[in-house]
C-alpha positions as CSV (number, residue, x, y, z in Angstrom):
1,M,57.8,33.4,-49.7
2,E,58.8,30.1,-49.8
3,E,62.5,31.1,-49.3
4,E,61.7,32.4,-45.8
5,E,60.6,29.0,-44.8
6,L,63.8,27.4,-46.1
7,L,65.5,29.6,-44.1
8,R,63.6,28.2,-40.9
9,P,65.3,25.2,-39.8
10,E,63.7,25.4,-36.3
11,V,60.6,23.5,-38.7
12,R,62.8,20.4,-38.1
13,V,62.2,19.8,-34.4
14,P,63.0,16.7,-33.1
15,E,59.9,16.7,-31.1
16,V,58.3,15.0,-33.8
17,R,59.9,11.7,-32.8
18,V,58.2,12.1,-29.5
19,P,57.3,8.0,-28.0
20,E,53.9,9.5,-27.1
21,L,52.8,8.5,-30.4
22,R,53.0,4.8,-29.6
23,V,50.8,5.2,-26.8
24,P,50.3,1.6,-25.2
25,E,46.8,2.4,-24.4
26,L,46.3,1.1,-28.1
27,R,47.1,-2.3,-26.7
28,V,44.7,-2.4,-23.7
29,P,43.4,-5.9,-23.7
30,E,39.6,-4.4,-23.9
31,V,40.3,-3.3,-27.4
32,R,41.0,-6.9,-28.1
33,E,37.8,-7.9,-26.9
34,L,35.9,-5.3,-28.7
35,I,37.4,-6.3,-32.0
36,P,35.8,-9.8,-31.9
37,N,32.5,-8.6,-30.9
38,L,32.5,-6.3,-33.6
39,L,33.0,-8.8,-35.9
40,S,30.7,-11.3,-34.3
41,E,28.1,-8.5,-35.1
């Protein structure tokens, strides 16, 4: 069964390197404000 997987190079799609993984939403200023608030508590 494993051999079948090796014969399927389609598994290595370049879509895995989509820039969407690095969403800028994580760098919103709100997050920076929440972090100190959590530390204060």
